[in-house]
C-alpha atoms as an extended CHARMM CRD file, in Angstrom:
* protein
*
       198  EXT
         1         1  MET       CA            107.2190000000       88.5330000000      106.9790000000  PROA      1               0.0000000000
         2         2  SER       CA            105.4570000000       89.3940000000      110.2190000000  PROA      2               0.0000000000
         3         3  GLN       CA            104.2880000000       92.8730000000      111.0940000000  PROA      3               0.0000000000
         4         4  ILE       CA            106.8600000000       95.6610000000      111.1780000000  PROA      4               0.0000000000
         5         5  VAL       CA            106.1530000000       98.6520000000      113.3810000000  PROA      5               0.0000000000
         6         6  LEU       CA            106.8670000000      102.0610000000      111.8980000000  PROA      6               0.0000000000
         7         7  ALA       CA            108.2660000000      104.0520000000      114.8030000000  PROA      7               0.0000000000
         8         8  THR       CA            107.1020000000      107.5950000000      114.1390000000  PROA      8               0.0000000000
         9         9  GLY       CA            104.2390000000      109.7630000000      115.2360000000  PROA      9               0.0000000000
        10        10  ASN       CA            104.5910000000      112.0380000000      112.1930000000  PROA      10              0.0000000000
        11        11  GLN       CA            101.6210000000      111.2490000000      109.9730000000  PROA      11              0.0000000000
        12        12  GLY       CA            103.3500000000      112.7200000000      106.9360000000  PROA      12              0.0000000000
        13        13  LYS       CA            106.1920000000      110.2430000000      107.3370000000  PROA      13              0.0000000000
        14        14  VAL       CA            103.7890000000      107.3660000000      108.0090000000  PROA      14              0.0000000000
        15        15  LYS       CA            101.9360000000      108.0270000000      104.7450000000  PROA      15              0.0000000000
        16        16  GLU       CA            105.1150000000      108.5360000000      102.7390000000  PROA      16              0.0000000000
        17        17  LEU       CA            106.8670000000      105.4160000000      104.0130000000  PROA      17              0.0000000000
        18        18  ALA       CA            103.7440000000      103.2660000000      103.8380000000  PROA      18              0.0000000000
        19        19  ALA       CA            103.2780000000      104.2670000000      100.1950000000  PROA      19              0.0000000000
        20        20  MET       CA            106.8880000000      103.3990000000       99.3790000000  PROA      20              0.0000000000
        21        21  LEU       CA            106.7360000000      100.0420000000      101.1670000000  PROA      21              0.0000000000
        22        22  ALA       CA            103.3440000000       99.0350000000       99.7470000000  PROA      22              0.0000000000
        23        23  PRO       CA            104.7590000000       97.2390000000       96.6580000000  PROA      23              0.0000000000
        24        24  LEU       CA            106.8920000000       95.0040000000       98.8800000000  PROA      24              0.0000000000
        25        25  ASN       CA            103.8930000000       93.3710000000      100.5270000000  PROA      25              0.0000000000
        26        26  LEU       CA            105.3410000000       94.1870000000      103.9220000000  PROA      26              0.0000000000
        27        27  ASN       CA            102.8130000000       94.5120000000      106.7060000000  PROA      27              0.0000000000
        28        28  VAL       CA            103.8990000000       97.9020000000      108.0400000000  PROA      28              0.0000000000
        29        29  VAL       CA            101.8310000000       99.3240000000      110.8960000000  PROA      29              0.0000000000
        30        30  ALA       CA            102.2600000000      102.7390000000      112.5290000000  PROA      30              0.0000000000
        31        31  GLN       CA            103.2600000000      102.6260000000      116.1900000000  PROA      31              0.0000000000
        32        32  SER       CA            100.1190000000      104.5980000000      117.0470000000  PROA      32              0.0000000000
        33        33  GLU       CA             98.1280000000      101.4200000000      116.2740000000  PROA      33              0.0000000000
        34        34  PHE       CA             99.8230000000       99.8690000000      119.2900000000  PROA      34              0.0000000000
        35        35  ASN       CA             99.5020000000      102.9770000000      121.4750000000  PROA      35              0.0000000000
        36        36  VAL       CA            103.2790000000      103.3600000000      121.5620000000  PROA      36              0.0000000000
        37        37  PRO       CA            104.0590000000      106.7570000000      123.0940000000  PROA      37              0.0000000000
        38        38  ASP       CA            106.7140000000      109.0150000000      121.6180000000  PROA      38              0.0000000000
        39        39  VAL       CA            110.1380000000      108.5960000000      123.1940000000  PROA      39              0.0000000000
        40        40  PRO       CA            112.4460000000      111.5410000000      123.9840000000  PROA      40              0.0000000000
        41        41  GLU       CA            114.9490000000      111.9740000000      121.1530000000  PROA      41              0.0000000000
        42        42  THR       CA            118.0290000000      112.4760000000      123.2770000000  PROA      42              0.0000000000
        43        43  GLY       CA            120.6330000000      111.5610000000      120.6450000000  PROA      43              0.0000000000
        44        44  THR       CA            123.0110000000      114.0460000000      119.0820000000  PROA      44              0.0000000000
        45        45  THR       CA            122.7940000000      112.5670000000      115.5790000000  PROA      45              0.0000000000
        46        46  PHE       CA            120.1010000000      111.3160000000      113.2160000000  PROA      46              0.0000000000
        47        47  VAL       CA            121.4750000000      107.7750000000      113.6490000000  PROA      47              0.0000000000
        48        48  GLU       CA            121.2800000000      107.8670000000      117.4460000000  PROA      48              0.0000000000
        49        49  ASN       CA            117.7270000000      109.2120000000      117.4200000000  PROA      49              0.0000000000
        50        50  ALA       CA            116.5430000000      106.6270000000      114.8830000000  PROA      50              0.0000000000
        51        51  ILE       CA            117.9910000000      103.8160000000      117.0030000000  PROA      51              0.0000000000
        52        52  ILE       CA            116.3250000000      105.2090000000      120.1380000000  PROA      52              0.0000000000
        53        53  LYS       CA            112.9420000000      105.2690000000      118.3710000000  PROA      53              0.0000000000
        54        54  ALA       CA            113.2820000000      101.8300000000      116.7740000000  PROA      54              0.0000000000
        55        55  ARG       CA            114.3810000000      100.2090000000      120.0450000000  PROA      55              0.0000000000
        56        56  HSD       CA            111.5190000000      101.8530000000      121.9590000000  PROA      56              0.0000000000
        57        57  ALA       CA            108.8900000000      100.6310000000      119.4840000000  PROA      57              0.0000000000
        58        58  ALA       CA            110.3670000000       97.1190000000      119.3520000000  PROA      58              0.0000000000
        59        59  LYS       CA            110.4740000000       96.9340000000      123.1530000000  PROA      59              0.0000000000
        60        60  ILE       CA            106.8450000000       97.9440000000      123.6410000000  PROA      60              0.0000000000
        61        61  THR       CA            105.3410000000       95.9500000000      120.7600000000  PROA      61              0.0000000000
        62        62  GLY       CA            107.6390000000       92.9260000000      120.7330000000  PROA      62              0.0000000000
        63        63  LYS       CA            107.8210000000       93.2980000000      116.9420000000  PROA      63              0.0000000000
        64        64  PRO       CA            110.5130000000       94.3620000000      114.4860000000  PROA      64              0.0000000000
        65        65  ALA       CA            110.5990000000       98.1210000000      114.0300000000  PROA      65              0.0000000000
        66        66  ILE       CA            111.6700000000      100.6480000000      111.4320000000  PROA      66              0.0000000000
        67        67  ALA       CA            112.4170000000      104.1620000000      112.6370000000  PROA      67              0.0000000000
        68        68  ASP       CA            113.0610000000      107.2390000000      110.5740000000  PROA      68              0.0000000000
        69        69  ASP       CA            114.9650000000      110.2670000000      111.7530000000  PROA      69              0.0000000000
        70        70  SER       CA            115.3060000000      112.9850000000      109.2380000000  PROA      70              0.0000000000
        71        71  GLY       CA            115.7090000000      116.6830000000      108.8650000000  PROA      71              0.0000000000
        72        72  LEU       CA            117.0770000000      119.6070000000      106.9460000000  PROA      72              0.0000000000
        73        73  GLU       CA            120.7070000000      120.7260000000      106.9770000000  PROA      73              0.0000000000
        74        74  VAL       CA            121.4080000000      124.2440000000      105.7060000000  PROA      74              0.0000000000
        75        75  SER       CA            125.0270000000      125.0030000000      104.8300000000  PROA      75              0.0000000000
        76        76  ALA       CA            124.8450000000      128.7130000000      105.6640000000  PROA      76              0.0000000000
        77        77  LEU       CA            123.5140000000      127.8550000000      109.1240000000  PROA      77              0.0000000000
        78        78  GLY       CA            126.2740000000      125.3680000000      109.9320000000  PROA      78              0.0000000000
        79        79  GLY       CA            124.0070000000      122.3910000000      109.3180000000  PROA      79              0.0000000000
        80        80  ALA       CA            121.0610000000      123.7270000000      111.3220000000  PROA      80              0.0000000000
        81        81  PRO       CA            118.2810000000      122.9630000000      111.9500000000  PROA      81              0.0000000000
        82        82  GLY       CA            119.5950000000      119.3700000000      111.6310000000  PROA      82              0.0000000000
        83        83  ILE       CA            118.2840000000      116.9820000000      114.2770000000  PROA      83              0.0000000000
        84        84  TYR       CA            116.1510000000      119.8170000000      115.6410000000  PROA      84              0.0000000000
        85        85  SER       CA            114.2700000000      120.2920000000      112.3510000000  PROA      85              0.0000000000
        86        86  ALA       CA            110.8610000000      119.3250000000      113.7650000000  PROA      86              0.0000000000
        87        87  ARG       CA            111.1770000000      121.6430000000      116.7660000000  PROA      87              0.0000000000
        88        88  TYR       CA            113.3340000000      124.3770000000      115.2370000000  PROA      88              0.0000000000
        89        89  SER       CA            110.9610000000      127.1460000000      116.3110000000  PROA      89              0.0000000000
        90        90  GLY       CA            110.3650000000      125.7800000000      119.8120000000  PROA      90              0.0000000000
        91        91  ASP       CA            108.4810000000      123.0950000000      121.7110000000  PROA      91              0.0000000000
        92        92  ASN       CA            105.1460000000      123.9840000000      120.0980000000  PROA      92              0.0000000000
        93        93  ALA       CA            106.6120000000      124.2500000000      116.6150000000  PROA      93              0.0000000000
        94        94  THR       CA            104.4860000000      123.7900000000      113.5130000000  PROA      94              0.0000000000
        95        95  ASP       CA            105.6270000000      123.3680000000      109.9150000000  PROA      95              0.0000000000
        96        96  GLN       CA            104.7580000000      127.0170000000      109.3280000000  PROA      96              0.0000000000
        97        97  THR       CA            106.5700000000      128.4410000000      112.3660000000  PROA      97              0.0000000000
        98        98  ASN       CA            109.6520000000      126.3870000000      111.4610000000  PROA      98              0.0000000000
        99        99  ILE       CA            109.5970000000      127.7290000000      107.8980000000  PROA      99              0.0000000000
       100       100  ASP       CA            109.0790000000      131.2770000000      109.1650000000  PROA      100             0.0000000000
       101       101  LYS       CA            112.1050000000      130.9990000000      111.4590000000  PROA      101             0.0000000000
       102       102  LEU       CA            114.2500000000      129.4960000000      108.6930000000  PROA      102             0.0000000000
       103       103  LEU       CA            113.3910000000      132.2830000000      106.2370000000  PROA      103             0.0000000000
       104       104  VAL       CA            114.2070000000      134.9250000000      108.8690000000  PROA      104             0.0000000000
       105       105  GLU       CA            117.5450000000      133.2450000000      109.6170000000  PROA      105             0.0000000000
       106       106  MET       CA            118.3000000000      133.1260000000      105.8800000000  PROA      106             0.0000000000
       107       107  LYS       CA            117.1210000000      136.6360000000      104.9590000000  PROA      107             0.0000000000
       108       108  ASP       CA            120.6400000000      138.0400000000      104.4860000000  PROA      108             0.0000000000
       109       109  VAL       CA            122.0880000000      134.9590000000      102.7540000000  PROA      109             0.0000000000
       110       110  ASP       CA            122.7250000000      135.5580000000       99.0440000000  PROA      110             0.0000000000
       111       111  ASP       CA            121.3730000000      133.3440000000       96.2800000000  PROA      111             0.0000000000
       112       112  ASN       CA            124.6690000000      131.5180000000       95.7610000000  PROA      112             0.0000000000
       113       113  SER       CA            124.9760000000      130.4350000000       99.3950000000  PROA      113             0.0000000000
       114       114  ARG       CA            121.5720000000      128.8970000000      100.0810000000  PROA      114             0.0000000000
       115       115  GLN       CA            122.5570000000      125.2280000000       99.6450000000  PROA      115             0.0000000000
       116       116  ALA       CA            120.7400000000      122.7040000000      101.7800000000  PROA      116             0.0000000000
       117       117  ARG       CA            120.0310000000      119.0210000000      101.9200000000  PROA      117             0.0000000000
       118       118  PHE       CA            117.3940000000      116.7860000000      103.3980000000  PROA      118             0.0000000000
       119       119  VAL       CA            118.8280000000      113.8620000000      105.3720000000  PROA      119             0.0000000000
       120       120  CYS       CA            117.0340000000      110.6260000000      106.2260000000  PROA      120             0.0000000000
       121       121  VAL       CA            118.3180000000      107.8090000000      108.4120000000  PROA      121             0.0000000000
       122       122  LEU       CA            116.2690000000      104.6150000000      108.5250000000  PROA      122             0.0000000000
       123       123  VAL       CA            116.9920000000      101.9990000000      111.1690000000  PROA      123             0.0000000000
       124       124  TYR       CA            115.5610000000       98.4830000000      111.2180000000  PROA      124             0.0000000000
       125       125  MET       CA            115.7560000000       96.5210000000      114.4620000000  PROA      125             0.0000000000
       126       126  ALA       CA            114.6240000000       92.8950000000      114.4930000000  PROA      126             0.0000000000
       127       127  HSD       CA            113.9900000000       93.1420000000      118.2490000000  PROA      127             0.0000000000
       128       128  GLU       CA            114.6840000000       95.4230000000      121.2060000000  PROA      128             0.0000000000
       129       129  ASN       CA            118.1980000000       94.0970000000      121.7940000000  PROA      129             0.0000000000
       130       130  ASP       CA            119.2120000000       93.6680000000      118.1510000000  PROA      130             0.0000000000
       131       131  PRO       CA            123.0250000000       94.0070000000      118.2630000000  PROA      131             0.0000000000
       132       132  THR       CA            123.3030000000       94.7470000000      114.5450000000  PROA      132             0.0000000000
       133       133  PRO       CA            120.5300000000       97.1070000000      113.4780000000  PROA      133             0.0000000000
       134       134  ILE       CA            120.3710000000       97.8720000000      109.7840000000  PROA      134             0.0000000000
       135       135  ILE       CA            121.1500000000      101.5490000000      109.2020000000  PROA      135             0.0000000000
       136       136  CYS       CA            120.5940000000      103.2700000000      105.8460000000  PROA      136             0.0000000000
       137       137  GLN       CA            120.9970000000      106.9150000000      104.9180000000  PROA      137             0.0000000000
       138       138  GLY       CA            119.6790000000      109.0530000000      102.0950000000  PROA      138             0.0000000000
       139       139  PHE       CA            120.4000000000      112.6300000000      101.0460000000  PROA      139             0.0000000000
       140       140  TRP       CA            118.5520000000      115.0750000000       98.7780000000  PROA      140             0.0000000000
       141       141  ASN       CA            120.3660000000      118.2430000000       97.7220000000  PROA      141             0.0000000000
       142       142  GLY       CA            118.6990000000      121.5340000000       96.9680000000  PROA      142             0.0000000000
       143       143  HSD       CA            118.4870000000      125.2160000000       97.8970000000  PROA      143             0.0000000000
       144       144  ILE       CA            116.3890000000      127.2580000000      100.2990000000  PROA      144             0.0000000000
       145       145  THR       CA            114.0240000000      129.6350000000       98.5070000000  PROA      145             0.0000000000
       146       146  LYS       CA            113.1150000000      133.1160000000       99.7180000000  PROA      146             0.0000000000
       147       147  THR       CA            109.3790000000      132.5090000000       99.4980000000  PROA      147             0.0000000000
       148       148  GLN       CA            107.1270000000      129.4840000000       99.8850000000  PROA      148             0.0000000000
       149       149  GLU       CA            105.9150000000      127.7030000000       96.7620000000  PROA      149             0.0000000000
       150       150  GLY       CA            103.5940000000      124.7040000000       96.5020000000  PROA      150             0.0000000000
       151       151  ARG       CA            101.0700000000      123.0450000000       98.7840000000  PROA      151             0.0000000000
       152       152  ALA       CA            102.0450000000      119.3740000000       98.6500000000  PROA      152             0.0000000000
       153       153  GLY       CA            104.3140000000      117.5660000000      101.0840000000  PROA      153             0.0000000000
       154       154  PHE       CA            105.0110000000      118.6600000000      104.6440000000  PROA      154             0.0000000000
       155       155  GLY       CA            107.7490000000      120.1670000000      106.7770000000  PROA      155             0.0000000000
       156       156  TYR       CA            110.1720000000      122.3440000000      104.8490000000  PROA      156             0.0000000000
       157       157  ASP       CA            109.0020000000      121.1730000000      101.4040000000  PROA      157             0.0000000000
       158       158  PRO       CA            107.6100000000      124.6100000000      100.3420000000  PROA      158             0.0000000000
       159       159  VAL       CA            111.0410000000      126.2680000000      100.6900000000  PROA      159             0.0000000000
       160       160  PHE       CA            113.2320000000      123.3950000000       99.4260000000  PROA      160             0.0000000000
       161       161  TYR       CA            114.0500000000      124.1100000000       95.7810000000  PROA      161             0.0000000000
       162       162  VAL       CA            115.1120000000      121.2090000000       93.5680000000  PROA      162             0.0000000000
       163       163  PRO       CA            117.3220000000      122.6710000000       90.7890000000  PROA      163             0.0000000000
       164       164  SER       CA            117.0810000000      119.6930000000       88.4380000000  PROA      164             0.0000000000
       165       165  LEU       CA            113.2850000000      119.9900000000       88.3940000000  PROA      165             0.0000000000
       166       166  ASP       CA            113.0180000000      123.7880000000       88.7150000000  PROA      166             0.0000000000
       167       167  CYS       CA            110.4500000000      123.6020000000       91.4960000000  PROA      167             0.0000000000
       168       168  THR       CA            110.1460000000      123.1390000000       95.2250000000  PROA      168             0.0000000000
       169       169  SER       CA            109.5570000000      119.7860000000       96.8620000000  PROA      169             0.0000000000
       170       170  ALA       CA            106.0350000000      120.9890000000       97.7030000000  PROA      170             0.0000000000
       171       171  GLN       CA            105.2920000000      121.4460000000       93.9900000000  PROA      171             0.0000000000
       172       172  LEU       CA            106.0980000000      117.8290000000       93.1900000000  PROA      172             0.0000000000
       173       173  ASP       CA            103.5070000000      115.1370000000       92.6560000000  PROA      173             0.0000000000
       174       174  LYS       CA            103.6810000000      112.7240000000       95.6050000000  PROA      174             0.0000000000
       175       175  ALA       CA            104.6300000000      109.8000000000       93.3650000000  PROA      175             0.0000000000
       176       176  ASP       CA            107.4680000000      111.8070000000       91.8160000000  PROA      176             0.0000000000
       177       177  LYS       CA            108.7420000000      112.9600000000       95.1970000000  PROA      177             0.0000000000
       178       178  ASN       CA            108.7030000000      109.3800000000       96.4760000000  PROA      178             0.0000000000
       179       179  LYS       CA            111.1250000000      108.4010000000       93.7030000000  PROA      179             0.0000000000
       180       180  ILE       CA            113.8120000000      111.0110000000       94.4110000000  PROA      180             0.0000000000
       181       181  SER       CA            113.5370000000      112.1350000000       98.0310000000  PROA      181             0.0000000000
       182       182  HSD       CA            116.0360000000      111.5160000000      100.8220000000  PROA      182             0.0000000000
       183       183  ARG       CA            113.5530000000      109.0370000000      102.3070000000  PROA      183             0.0000000000
       184       184  ALA       CA            113.2460000000      107.2270000000       98.9790000000  PROA      184             0.0000000000
       185       185  LYS       CA            117.0190000000      106.9070000000       98.7390000000  PROA      185             0.0000000000
       186       186  ALA       CA            117.3540000000      105.5560000000      102.2770000000  PROA      186             0.0000000000
       187       187  LEU       CA            114.4700000000      103.1840000000      101.6880000000  PROA      187             0.0000000000
       188       188  SER       CA            115.8850000000      101.8860000000       98.4080000000  PROA      188             0.0000000000
       189       189  ALA       CA            119.0280000000      100.9600000000      100.3250000000  PROA      189             0.0000000000
       190       190  LEU       CA            117.0200000000       99.3480000000      103.1260000000  PROA      190             0.0000000000
       191       191  VAL       CA            114.6340000000       97.2560000000      101.0280000000  PROA      191             0.0000000000
       192       192  PRO       CA            117.1190000000       94.6730000000       99.6850000000  PROA      192             0.0000000000
       193       193  LEU       CA            118.5580000000       94.2760000000      103.1790000000  PROA      193             0.0000000000
       194       194  LEU       CA            115.0510000000       93.7850000000      104.6060000000  PROA      194             0.0000000000
       195       195  ALA       CA            114.3870000000       91.0980000000      102.0160000000  PROA      195             0.0000000000
       196       196  GLN       CA            117.3090000000       89.1260000000      103.4640000000  PROA      196             0.0000000000
       197       197  GLN       CA            115.6380000000       89.1640000000      106.8900000000  PROA      197             0.0000000000
       198       198  LYS       CA            112.7380000000       86.9840000000      105.7220000000  PROA      198             0.0000000000
């Protein structure tokens, strides 16, 4: 298979997806290698934003593209921060300021109502005008903690508690996280469909 452009500027996502795709012998290259600028994410859903990013990367590079749009949905906050996860605390948001805002918003929510899930939508577009992009979704259920635990991962990982493992996502070994995360689930659905594109 020819090169596939990974349409994200988030280095955490680039590393995570590249690691997961490595066994497939796919030549996945981050869009930054082609000087592809970020595109405004003007969609109202994860699917729309992933398509916008994949189409933009495919248009500029002339290569197939995979785009990821993902985020955190918190039940007690009506699904927020959702598609605004990366910029939840404003235009100059960092992982830490986003976590700080989330914990403040959740401070009065009791232990039994702190359900959340990570969502990942992966879109593969063979070319800019691909009329039938491949769209795969993955979900990872957990709870929002009251304090941060763990130093691994990125984003909201330090406050995303995984009940079945009794730890936060940020306390997981990278290899273990890559087997069970929302991104892993979306990718496991995408891989067999990608294989058919060869």
